[in-house]
MDAnalysis code that builds the backbone (N, CA, C; Angstrom):
import MDAnalysis as mda
import numpy as np

u = mda.Universe.empty(651, n_residues=217, atom_resindex=np.repeat(np.arange(217), 3), trajectory=True)
u.add_TopologyAttr("name", ["N", "CA", "C"] * 217)
u.add_TopologyAttr("resid", np.arange(1, 218))
u.add_TopologyAttr("resname", ["MET", "THR", "TYR", "PHE", "ASP", "PRO", "ARG", "ASP", "ILE", "PRO", "GLY", "LEU", "LEU", "GLU", "LYS", "MET", "LYS", "GLU", "GLY", "PHE", "ASP", "VAL", "VAL", "SER", "GLY", "TRP", "ARG", "ARG", "ASP", "ARG", "ARG", "ASP", "PRO", "LEU", "LEU", "THR", "LYS", "LYS", "ILE", "PRO", "SER", "LYS", "ILE", "SER", "ASN", "THR", "LEU", "ALA", "LYS", "LYS", "LEU", "THR", "GLY", "VAL", "ASN", "ILE", "ASN", "ASP", "PHE", "GLY", "CYS", "THR", "LEU", "LYS", "ALA", "TYR", "LYS", "ARG", "GLU", "ALA", "LEU", "GLU", "GLY", "ILE", "GLU", "LEU", "ILE", "GLY", "GLU", "THR", "HIS", "ARG", "TYR", "ILE", "PRO", "ALA", "LEU", "VAL", "ALA", "TRP", "LYS", "GLY", "PHE", "SER", "VAL", "GLY", "GLU", "LEU", "VAL", "VAL", "LYS", "HIS", "HIS", "GLU", "ARG", "MET", "ARG", "GLY", "GLU", "THR", "LYS", "TYR", "ASN", "ILE", "HIS", "ARG", "LEU", "LEU", "LYS", "GLY", "PHE", "LEU", "ASP", "LEU", "VAL", "ASN", "ILE", "LYS", "PHE", "TRP", "ALA", "HIS", "TYR", "SER", "THR", "ARG", "PRO", "LEU", "HIS", "PHE", "PHE", "GLY", "ALA", "ILE", "GLY", "LEU", "LEU", "MET", "SER", "ALA", "PHE", "GLY", "PHE", "LEU", "VAL", "ASP", "THR", "TYR", "LEU", "VAL", "TYR", "LEU", "LYS", "ILE", "PHE", "GLU", "ASN", "GLN", "ALA", "ILE", "GLY", "ASP", "ARG", "PRO", "LEU", "LEU", "ILE", "LEU", "GLY", "VAL", "LEU", "LEU", "ILE", "ILE", "VAL", "GLY", "LEU", "GLN", "PHE", "ILE", "ILE", "PHE", "GLY", "PHE", "LEU", "SER", "GLU", "VAL", "LEU", "THR", "ARG", "ILE", "TYR", "TYR", "SER", "ASN", "ARG", "ARG", "ILE", "TYR", "GLU", "ILE", "GLU", "GLU", "LYS", "LEU", "GLN"])
u.atoms.positions = np.array([
    [101.732, 95.583, 82.878],
    [101.202, 96.684, 83.937],
    [101.887, 96.309, 85.033],
    [102.307, 96.906, 86.113],
    [102.575, 97.212, 87.200],
    [101.560, 96.706, 88.233],
    [102.164, 95.823, 89.006],
    [100.927, 95.420, 90.251],
    [102.005, 95.102, 91.063],
    [101.053, 95.035, 92.260],
    [101.669, 94.177, 93.557],
    [101.307, 93.451, 93.997],
    [102.357, 92.928, 95.279],
    [102.358, 91.626, 95.542],
    [101.524, 91.395, 96.753],
    [100.754, 90.068, 96.363],
    [99.336, 90.071, 97.563],
    [100.649, 89.297, 98.985],
    [101.568, 88.945, 98.901],
    [102.280, 88.793, 99.871],
    [102.479, 89.747, 101.148],
    [102.393, 90.895, 100.559],
    [102.412, 92.243, 101.126],
    [101.376, 92.542, 102.281],
    [100.206, 91.762, 102.010],
    [98.677, 92.686, 102.429],
    [98.700, 91.567, 103.742],
    [99.027, 90.668, 104.103],
    [99.207, 90.502, 105.438],
    [100.049, 91.203, 106.844],
    [101.280, 91.601, 105.785],
    [102.372, 92.875, 106.682],
    [101.147, 93.848, 106.958],
    [100.372, 94.257, 106.359],
    [99.272, 95.630, 106.251],
    [98.753, 94.996, 107.085],
    [98.784, 94.241, 107.897],
    [96.572, 93.926, 108.128],
    [98.190, 93.636, 110.048],
    [99.189, 93.162, 110.196],
    [99.818, 93.280, 110.345],
    [100.103, 94.349, 111.585],
    [100.283, 95.329, 110.611],
    [101.627, 96.659, 110.648],
    [100.102, 97.652, 111.625],
    [98.207, 97.410, 111.534],
    [97.528, 97.523, 111.772],
    [97.186, 97.852, 113.379],
    [97.758, 96.272, 113.679],
    [98.334, 95.849, 115.523],
    [98.598, 96.795, 115.919],
    [99.734, 97.426, 115.239],
    [100.092, 98.819, 116.421],
    [99.224, 99.828, 117.318],
    [98.040, 99.753, 116.380],
    [97.076, 100.718, 116.902],
    [97.089, 101.879, 115.168],
    [97.120, 101.763, 113.947],
    [96.841, 102.483, 113.279],
    [95.665, 102.542, 112.621],
    [94.591, 103.009, 112.527],
    [93.686, 102.753, 111.753],
    [93.386, 102.668, 110.330],
    [94.526, 102.541, 109.439],
    [95.114, 103.084, 107.886],
    [95.747, 102.971, 107.973],
    [96.939, 101.910, 107.376],
    [97.790, 101.757, 106.606],
    [97.854, 101.182, 105.905],
    [98.884, 102.750, 105.196],
    [99.486, 102.696, 103.310],
    [100.656, 102.349, 102.568],
    [100.001, 101.682, 102.007],
    [101.511, 100.475, 100.907],
    [103.053, 101.686, 100.693],
    [104.037, 101.919, 100.810],
    [105.014, 102.609, 100.367],
    [105.693, 102.112, 99.033],
    [105.706, 102.571, 97.613],
    [106.360, 101.463, 97.027],
    [108.020, 102.198, 96.981],
    [108.746, 101.865, 97.529],
    [109.967, 102.593, 97.930],
    [110.905, 102.640, 97.236],
    [110.960, 101.536, 96.584],
    [111.794, 100.601, 95.809],
    [110.577, 100.618, 94.134],
    [110.443, 101.822, 93.418],
    [109.335, 102.118, 92.312],
    [110.114, 101.437, 91.209],
    [109.180, 100.886, 90.427],
    [109.758, 100.265, 89.453],
    [109.042, 100.796, 88.233],
    [109.666, 102.216, 87.724],
    [108.963, 102.782, 86.657],
    [109.774, 103.893, 86.636],
    [109.224, 104.165, 85.437],
    [110.410, 105.446, 84.437],
    [110.660, 106.638, 85.683],
    [111.377, 106.910, 85.324],
    [112.189, 108.055, 86.000],
    [111.399, 108.968, 86.142],
    [111.483, 109.513, 84.305],
    [111.353, 111.102, 84.100],
    [109.388, 111.190, 84.468],
    [109.618, 110.039, 83.511],
    [107.412, 110.254, 83.199],
    [106.713, 109.902, 84.671],
    [107.420, 109.232, 85.280],
    [105.937, 108.258, 87.239],
    [107.524, 109.112, 88.165],
    [108.734, 108.444, 88.737],
    [109.320, 108.831, 89.523],
    [109.071, 110.397, 89.655],
    [109.538, 110.747, 88.952],
    [110.152, 112.648, 89.487],
    [108.904, 112.736, 89.862],
    [107.908, 113.225, 89.049],
    [106.666, 113.491, 89.011],
    [105.678, 113.306, 89.642],
    [105.755, 112.389, 90.556],
    [105.138, 111.376, 92.251],
    [105.730, 111.675, 93.462],
    [107.371, 112.242, 92.736],
    [107.676, 112.574, 94.291],
    [107.460, 114.167, 94.367],
    [107.293, 114.704, 92.885],
    [106.535, 116.441, 93.455],
    [104.917, 116.007, 94.082],
    [104.438, 115.292, 93.581],
    [102.823, 115.179, 93.961],
    [102.803, 114.992, 95.532],
    [103.782, 113.660, 95.694],
    [103.656, 113.326, 97.189],
    [104.201, 114.130, 98.447],
    [104.934, 115.314, 97.825],
    [105.966, 115.919, 98.609],
    [104.829, 117.094, 98.986],
    [104.060, 116.964, 98.085],
    [103.107, 117.939, 97.861],
    [101.947, 118.046, 99.218],
    [101.341, 117.033, 98.928],
    [100.385, 116.488, 99.345],
    [100.994, 116.239, 101.331],
    [101.980, 116.010, 101.619],
    [102.953, 116.118, 102.781],
    [102.611, 117.462, 103.059],
    [103.098, 118.541, 102.491],
    [103.323, 119.240, 103.033],
    [101.736, 120.490, 103.396],
    [100.676, 120.023, 102.653],
    [99.462, 120.617, 102.405],
    [98.625, 120.494, 103.374],
    [98.709, 118.125, 103.479],
    [97.873, 117.463, 104.315],
    [98.290, 117.388, 105.703],
    [99.676, 117.497, 105.840],
    [100.416, 117.189, 107.034],
    [100.229, 115.561, 107.940],
    [100.077, 114.815, 107.218],
    [100.167, 113.754, 107.008],
    [101.241, 112.824, 106.373],
    [101.829, 112.638, 107.257],
    [103.334, 111.863, 106.861],
    [103.500, 110.793, 106.603],
    [103.017, 110.305, 104.974],
    [103.287, 109.318, 104.645],
    [104.038, 110.057, 102.854],
    [104.496, 108.886, 102.694],
    [105.461, 108.953, 101.544],
    [104.995, 108.813, 100.074],
    [103.692, 108.110, 99.733],
    [103.607, 107.484, 99.008],
    [101.417, 107.331, 98.510],
    [100.979, 109.179, 98.037],
    [100.066, 109.062, 98.170],
    [98.887, 108.025, 96.960],
    [100.035, 108.219, 96.536],
    [99.086, 107.395, 95.277],
    [99.294, 105.559, 94.892],
    [99.641, 105.139, 96.356],
    [100.127, 103.724, 95.984],
    [98.322, 103.215, 97.003],
    [98.264, 102.634, 95.538],
    [96.680, 101.514, 96.183],
    [96.774, 100.941, 97.179],
    [97.592, 99.893, 97.793],
    [97.428, 98.843, 98.144],
    [97.697, 99.424, 99.635],
    [96.175, 99.838, 100.597],
    [95.634, 100.071, 101.752],
    [95.558, 98.593, 102.446],
    [95.365, 99.433, 103.831],
    [94.335, 98.632, 104.442],
    [93.625, 99.481, 104.722],
    [92.277, 99.312, 105.688],
    [91.762, 100.604, 105.968],
    [90.199, 99.635, 107.291],
    [90.522, 100.461, 107.953],
    [89.226, 99.469, 109.344],
    [88.060, 100.166, 108.708],
    [86.975, 99.910, 109.054],
    [86.070, 99.408, 108.101],
    [85.489, 100.471, 108.776],
    [85.521, 100.932, 109.959],
    [84.994, 102.411, 110.954],
    [85.855, 103.737, 110.291],
    [86.944, 103.285, 109.441],
    [87.821, 105.004, 109.109],
    [87.001, 105.333, 108.300],
    [86.271, 104.608, 107.172],
    [85.944, 104.794, 105.564],
    [84.845, 105.325, 105.860],
    [83.815, 105.156, 107.063],
    [82.522, 105.186, 107.212],
    [82.244, 106.623, 106.997],
    [81.179, 107.470, 106.029],
    [80.923, 109.191, 105.994],
    [82.168, 109.575, 104.927],
    [82.875, 108.397, 104.838],
    [83.599, 109.405, 103.805],
    [82.464, 109.924, 102.018],
    [83.092, 110.862, 101.364],
    [82.782, 111.468, 100.646],
    [83.700, 111.554, 99.457],
    [84.318, 110.485, 98.508],
    [85.005, 110.201, 97.112],
    [84.300, 111.492, 95.711],
    [84.562, 112.966, 95.748],
    [84.780, 113.613, 94.931],
    [85.598, 113.465, 93.655],
    [85.103, 113.148, 92.379],
    [86.049, 113.565, 91.222],
    [87.128, 112.655, 91.826],
    [88.168, 112.578, 91.503],
    [89.961, 112.270, 91.786],
    [90.294, 111.610, 93.433],
    [89.779, 112.374, 94.365],
    [90.006, 112.413, 95.464],
    [90.288, 111.240, 96.928],
    [90.397, 110.353, 95.825],
    [90.588, 108.321, 96.166],
    [91.581, 108.899, 96.779],
    [92.604, 108.992, 95.659],
    [94.052, 109.101, 96.277],
    [94.418, 109.708, 97.356],
    [93.802, 110.879, 98.329],
    [93.641, 110.829, 99.438],
    [93.356, 110.764, 100.628],
    [92.656, 109.441, 100.434],
    [91.729, 109.153, 102.003],
    [92.597, 109.247, 102.910],
    [93.672, 108.796, 102.591],
    [94.868, 108.516, 104.358],
    [94.579, 110.142, 104.690],
    [94.611, 110.951, 104.110],
    [94.846, 112.564, 103.774],
    [93.198, 113.047, 105.104],
    [92.218, 112.273, 104.116],
    [90.657, 112.564, 104.923],
    [90.391, 111.590, 106.181],
    [90.613, 111.209, 105.810],
    [90.461, 109.992, 107.698],
    [90.941, 110.544, 108.303],
    [92.303, 110.761, 108.245],
    [93.736, 111.939, 109.385],
    [92.927, 112.435, 109.655],
    [92.218, 113.838, 108.778],
    [91.900, 115.133, 109.548],
    [90.684, 114.536, 109.847],
    [90.107, 113.407, 110.223],
    [88.647, 112.890, 111.147],
    [88.882, 112.814, 112.215],
    [90.494, 112.031, 112.736],
    [91.032, 111.829, 114.123],
    [92.084, 110.588, 114.106],
    [91.578, 110.313, 112.724],
    [92.321, 108.030, 113.454],
    [93.607, 107.957, 112.234],
    [94.348, 107.381, 112.954],
    [95.755, 107.050, 112.741],
    [96.381, 106.328, 111.743],
    [97.078, 107.167, 111.142],
    [97.790, 106.575, 109.373],
    [99.206, 105.743, 109.747],
    [99.369, 104.810, 109.248],
    [100.455, 104.794, 109.172],
    [101.296, 104.284, 107.564],
    [102.090, 103.313, 107.659],
    [103.196, 103.329, 106.483],
    [103.943, 101.867, 106.528],
    [103.612, 101.337, 105.270],
    [104.457, 99.937, 105.875],
    [105.652, 100.202, 103.817],
    [106.481, 99.936, 103.762],
    [107.275, 99.549, 102.490],
    [106.456, 98.452, 102.106],
    [106.513, 98.165, 101.152],
    [105.901, 97.169, 99.755],
    [106.358, 96.891, 98.548],
    [106.717, 95.445, 98.241],
    [107.412, 95.906, 96.570],
    [106.238, 95.980, 95.852],
    [106.735, 96.201, 94.358],
    [106.486, 96.851, 93.527],
    [107.216, 96.349, 92.107],
    [106.236, 95.679, 91.426],
    [106.992, 94.883, 90.078],
    [106.711, 95.723, 88.355],
    [107.420, 95.674, 87.951],
    [107.357, 96.305, 87.040],
    [106.302, 96.179, 85.997],
    [106.124, 97.260, 85.115],
    [104.674, 96.727, 84.272],
    [105.236, 95.506, 82.736],
    [103.881, 95.297, 82.593],
    [104.680, 94.244, 81.733],
    [103.721, 94.015, 80.846],
    [102.625, 94.818, 80.527],
    [102.068, 95.096, 79.254],
    [101.139, 96.397, 79.228],
    [100.888, 97.194, 78.745],
    [99.790, 98.064, 78.785],
    [100.552, 99.583, 78.770],
    [99.972, 100.142, 79.125],
    [100.993, 102.162, 78.868],
    [100.294, 102.821, 79.807],
    [101.241, 103.527, 80.884],
    [100.811, 104.284, 82.226],
    [100.450, 105.230, 81.441],
    [99.239, 106.054, 82.654],
    [98.064, 106.954, 81.473],
    [98.570, 108.108, 82.725],
    [99.856, 108.232, 83.181],
    [99.709, 108.738, 84.099],
    [100.914, 109.873, 83.585],
    [100.708, 111.266, 83.426],
    [100.808, 112.790, 82.725],
    [100.775, 113.867, 83.122],
    [101.300, 114.564, 82.839],
    [101.635, 116.475, 83.489],
    [99.861, 116.433, 83.951],
    [99.049, 116.148, 82.546],
    [97.687, 116.926, 82.787],
    [97.339, 115.818, 84.436],
    [97.436, 114.749, 84.257],
    [97.198, 113.629, 86.052],
    [97.205, 114.490, 87.015],
    [98.662, 115.317, 86.805],
    [99.249, 115.805, 88.055],
    [98.911, 117.127, 88.293],
    [98.375, 117.657, 87.123],
    [97.506, 119.124, 87.424],
    [95.935, 118.559, 88.036],
    [95.253, 117.534, 87.864],
    [94.547, 117.401, 87.957],
    [94.351, 116.821, 89.974],
    [95.680, 116.087, 90.182],
    [95.591, 115.566, 91.077],
    [96.361, 116.911, 92.198],
    [96.342, 117.865, 91.668],
    [96.974, 118.893, 92.376],
    [95.702, 120.222, 92.783],
    [95.044, 120.596, 91.790],
    [93.963, 120.643, 92.345],
    [92.371, 119.633, 93.117],
    [92.414, 118.756, 92.809],
    [92.153, 117.957, 93.610],
    [92.803, 117.865, 95.505],
    [94.496, 117.889, 95.913],
    [94.508, 118.826, 96.417],
    [94.182, 119.881, 97.622],
    [93.656, 120.810, 96.711],
    [94.179, 121.628, 97.591],
    [92.057, 121.779, 97.503],
    [91.643, 121.419, 96.682],
    [90.211, 121.483, 97.300],
    [90.249, 120.526, 98.688],
    [90.257, 119.268, 98.528],
    [90.453, 118.741, 99.361],
    [90.799, 119.691, 101.336],
    [91.337, 119.754, 100.432],
    [92.170, 120.711, 101.663],
    [91.811, 122.566, 102.236],
    [91.208, 122.424, 101.185],
    [89.727, 124.511, 101.794],
    [88.978, 122.901, 102.036],
    [88.360, 121.738, 101.649],
    [87.358, 121.753, 102.622],
    [88.044, 121.106, 104.088],
    [88.542, 120.498, 104.168],
    [88.755, 119.909, 105.777],
    [89.113, 121.456, 106.795],
    [89.419, 122.174, 106.155],
    [90.058, 123.530, 106.692],
    [88.704, 124.925, 107.173],
    [88.229, 124.567, 105.826],
    [87.461, 125.944, 105.733],
    [85.771, 125.063, 105.526],
    [85.069, 123.726, 105.415],
    [84.467, 123.994, 105.100],
    [82.998, 123.658, 105.835],
    [84.017, 124.448, 107.355],
    [82.808, 124.799, 108.496],
    [82.805, 126.260, 109.094],
    [84.000, 126.728, 107.639],
    [83.878, 128.589, 108.462],
    [84.552, 129.149, 107.142],
    [83.481, 129.205, 106.226],
    [84.499, 129.590, 105.070],
    [84.295, 131.192, 104.861],
    [83.949, 131.580, 105.971],
    [83.506, 133.352, 105.782],
    [85.314, 133.438, 106.580],
    [86.005, 132.906, 107.142],
    [87.327, 133.087, 107.140],
    [88.561, 133.644, 106.252],
    [88.100, 132.288, 105.159],
    [89.484, 131.779, 104.076],
    [88.628, 133.119, 103.776],
    [86.884, 133.333, 102.526],
    [86.959, 134.272, 101.901],
    [86.887, 135.881, 102.438],
    [86.766, 136.029, 103.353],
    [86.487, 137.257, 104.850],
    [87.769, 137.700, 104.957],
    [88.842, 136.862, 104.819],
    [90.630, 137.055, 105.557],
    [90.885, 137.893, 103.968],
    [90.281, 136.931, 102.826],
    [90.814, 137.776, 101.139],
    [90.285, 138.881, 100.830],
    [89.149, 139.001, 101.106],
    [87.933, 140.791, 101.268],
    [88.496, 141.639, 101.753],
    [89.076, 141.183, 102.981],
    [89.392, 142.330, 103.635],
    [91.176, 142.697, 103.526],
    [92.124, 142.108, 102.986],
    [93.258, 142.242, 102.885],
    [93.000, 142.876, 101.364],
    [91.990, 142.785, 100.419],
    [92.000, 143.351, 99.041],
    [91.565, 144.783, 99.634],
    [90.318, 144.934, 100.279],
    [90.120, 145.953, 100.507],
    [90.352, 146.990, 101.061],
    [91.583, 146.848, 102.337],
    [92.529, 147.043, 102.916],
    [93.362, 148.122, 102.030],
    [93.704, 147.267, 101.272],
    [94.885, 147.338, 100.156],
    [94.462, 148.930, 99.028],
    [92.848, 148.825, 98.841],
    [92.323, 149.375, 98.184],
    [92.393, 150.622, 98.456],
    [91.802, 151.127, 99.656],
    [91.374, 152.001, 100.541],
    [93.311, 152.624, 100.941],
    [93.909, 152.204, 101.204],
    [95.404, 152.720, 101.570],
    [95.793, 153.799, 99.891],
    [95.224, 152.554, 99.099],
    [96.111, 153.311, 97.276],
    [94.780, 155.050, 96.993],
    [93.541, 154.759, 97.593],
    [92.683, 155.721, 97.237],
    [93.400, 156.823, 98.360],
    [93.963, 156.631, 99.579],
    [94.042, 157.353, 100.501],
    [94.561, 158.308, 100.361],
    [95.885, 157.485, 99.159],
    [97.212, 157.592, 99.065],
    [97.281, 159.055, 97.932],
    [95.795, 158.776, 96.887],
    [95.020, 159.489, 95.730],
    [94.084, 160.913, 96.779],
    [93.914, 160.727, 97.787],
    [93.094, 161.564, 97.768],
    [93.978, 162.692, 98.680],
    [95.262, 162.345, 99.386],
    [96.131, 162.689, 99.981],
    [97.282, 164.095, 98.557],
    [96.938, 163.359, 98.007],
    [98.438, 163.719, 96.298],
    [96.859, 164.839, 95.900],
    [95.718, 164.879, 96.330],
    [94.985, 165.967, 95.895],
    [94.296, 166.782, 96.193],
    [94.339, 166.412, 98.132],
    [94.568, 167.909, 98.826],
    [95.596, 168.671, 98.962],
    [96.926, 167.787, 99.289],
    [97.766, 168.768, 100.229],
    [98.754, 168.668, 98.483],
    [98.974, 168.045, 97.306],
    [100.125, 168.467, 96.449],
    [99.221, 169.423, 94.811],
    [97.849, 168.970, 95.277],
    [96.962, 169.345, 93.614],
    [97.291, 168.990, 93.110],
    [97.159, 167.576, 92.601],
    [97.669, 166.697, 91.770],
    [96.293, 166.326, 90.958],
    [95.822, 166.824, 89.725],
    [94.747, 165.435, 89.405],
    [95.053, 164.389, 89.584],
    [93.993, 163.375, 90.241],
    [93.811, 162.150, 90.252],
    [92.798, 161.596, 89.239],
    [91.918, 162.282, 88.983],
    [90.626, 161.389, 87.851],
    [91.174, 160.486, 86.726],
    [92.286, 160.674, 85.878],
    [93.021, 159.726, 84.899],
    [93.723, 159.513, 84.969],
    [94.195, 158.877, 86.653],
    [95.093, 157.816, 87.388],
    [94.579, 156.232, 87.355],
    [95.217, 155.403, 86.205],
    [94.698, 154.256, 86.723],
    [94.780, 153.390, 88.174],
    [95.624, 154.380, 88.857],
    [95.434, 153.635, 90.151],
    [94.072, 154.117, 90.903],
    [93.448, 155.427, 90.626],
    [91.909, 155.316, 90.878],
    [91.203, 154.417, 91.306],
    [91.247, 154.313, 89.837],
    [90.428, 152.518, 89.228],
    [90.420, 151.493, 89.809],
    [92.433, 151.194, 90.384],
    [92.587, 149.941, 91.161],
    [92.027, 150.034, 92.572],
    [92.078, 151.211, 93.107],
    [91.817, 151.423, 94.504],
    [90.132, 151.451, 94.344],
    [89.445, 151.694, 93.348],
    [88.344, 151.292, 93.453],
    [87.763, 149.919, 93.570],
    [88.607, 149.254, 92.577],
    [88.201, 147.615, 92.590],
    [88.802, 147.096, 93.225],
    [88.914, 147.728, 94.182],
    [89.984, 145.873, 94.588],
    [89.328, 146.465, 96.405],
    [88.553, 147.690, 96.664],
    [87.337, 147.865, 97.307],
    [86.387, 146.998, 97.313],
    [85.901, 147.182, 95.839],
    [84.641, 146.628, 95.597],
    [84.886, 145.153, 95.534],
    [86.007, 144.800, 94.628],
    [85.966, 143.086, 94.281],
    [86.401, 142.592, 96.327],
    [86.982, 143.342, 96.802],
    [86.457, 142.855, 98.451],
    [85.757, 142.302, 99.147],
    [84.697, 143.586, 99.352],
    [83.222, 143.498, 99.937],
    [82.519, 142.652, 99.273],
    [82.818, 142.397, 97.808],
    [82.114, 141.149, 96.916],
    [82.605, 139.581, 97.859],
    [83.770, 140.005, 98.018],
    [84.385, 138.259, 98.737],
    [84.024, 138.232, 100.328],
    [83.869, 139.091, 100.935],
    [83.454, 138.939, 102.416],
    [82.011, 139.386, 102.268],
    [81.204, 138.945, 101.621],
    [79.663, 139.076, 101.331],
    [79.212, 137.450, 100.791],
    [80.324, 137.047, 99.685],
    [80.514, 136.074, 99.426],
    [80.584, 134.774, 100.689],
    [81.867, 135.051, 101.506],
    [81.547, 134.350, 102.600],
    [80.441, 133.972, 103.244],
    [79.471, 135.552, 103.489],
    [78.821, 135.664, 104.290],
    [77.818, 134.006, 103.780],
    [77.364, 134.487, 102.511],
    [76.504, 133.417, 102.151],
    [76.987, 132.250, 101.690],
    [78.538, 131.705, 102.016],
    [78.817, 130.573, 102.246],
    [78.582, 129.918, 103.623],
    [78.510, 131.232, 104.728],
    [78.476, 130.498, 105.878],
    [77.089, 129.575, 106.193],
    [76.423, 130.569, 105.581],
    [74.538, 130.082, 105.105],
    [74.647, 128.846, 104.733],
    [74.825, 128.920, 103.796],
    [74.946, 127.471, 102.282],
    [75.965, 126.403, 103.620],
    [76.700, 126.958, 104.835],
    [77.209, 125.318, 105.631],
    [76.400, 125.380, 106.196],
    [75.882, 126.157, 107.182],
    [74.835, 125.635, 108.383],
    [73.644, 124.562, 107.528],
    [73.595, 124.958, 106.623],
    [72.216, 124.695, 105.685],
    [72.826, 122.681, 105.706],
    [74.263, 122.627, 105.009],
    [74.870, 121.822, 104.412],
    [74.971, 120.567, 105.679],
    [75.219, 121.365, 107.003],
    [75.613, 120.177, 107.938],
    [74.572, 120.234, 109.095],
    [73.489, 120.450, 108.459],
    [72.643, 120.789, 109.673],
    [72.446, 119.235, 109.442],
    [72.482, 118.536, 109.215],
    [71.738, 117.179, 109.654],
    [72.746, 115.970, 109.250],
    [73.828, 116.557, 109.155],
    [75.221, 116.062, 109.153],
    [75.933, 115.959, 110.196],
    [76.831, 115.089, 110.966],
    [77.806, 114.866, 111.846],
    [79.650, 115.874, 110.873],
    [79.866, 116.452, 111.696],
    [81.107, 117.312, 111.591],
    [82.041, 116.178, 112.513],
    [82.325, 115.449, 113.341],
    [82.762, 114.723, 113.975],
    [82.411, 112.898, 113.966],
    [83.771, 112.327, 114.608],
    [83.526, 110.905, 114.701],
    [84.243, 110.518, 116.106],
    [83.232, 110.094, 116.811],
    [83.360, 108.747, 118.003],
    [83.786, 107.901, 118.623],
    [85.072, 107.973, 118.740],
    [85.977, 106.503, 118.973],
    [85.223, 105.059, 120.190],
    [84.901, 105.780, 120.819],
    [84.349, 105.299, 122.165],
    [83.462, 106.130, 122.613],
    [82.470, 104.916, 123.459],
    [81.242, 105.409, 124.628],
    [81.545, 105.268, 125.943],
    [81.789, 105.929, 126.959],
    [81.876, 106.041, 128.234],
    [80.479, 105.933, 128.940],
    [80.384, 104.153, 129.286],
    [79.119, 104.806, 130.123],
    [79.384, 104.443, 131.936],
])
């Protein structure tokens, strides 16, 4: 198995003195196979940086240091543990990074494969949605619904024009069905957004969606 060097732990703690609430290890010189580990991890970390906005290079490194208050209230579902730095950063805590040593796997086989990569991507999409739209789901579903309904309305308006001004038959056109379908599905997305808003209000009725760093007397 691959392993970390315990002598890097004091470095993580020292880095926290610079004002970071979380310090994540960075396996810059990874002792892993190129095709099966390095390249998939590079892709995964690049996507994570883009989607989360947290500027660290190695989300999968398990060697991390946290302040206790940064982890309070963190809820982990599925395999979202790899994105804890993003979760705490979205709550307002600062995240830093430190290069750590990484040693070769001496025994055992890696369980990292394309399935883990896909699962990680889905978890990333999940926490991205949760962080940005969990308190306003109507903005997400409503926007999709409005776009679909608007496009369907334009399609059907075009067909009505052909019927009235060009005297063309439109009843047997698949485009008519598509336009009606887009309007109906778009309205369903909007309704689903309203229902999600109701559920959100219930979910957050006894929960705090912010963190207080310091109370000033």
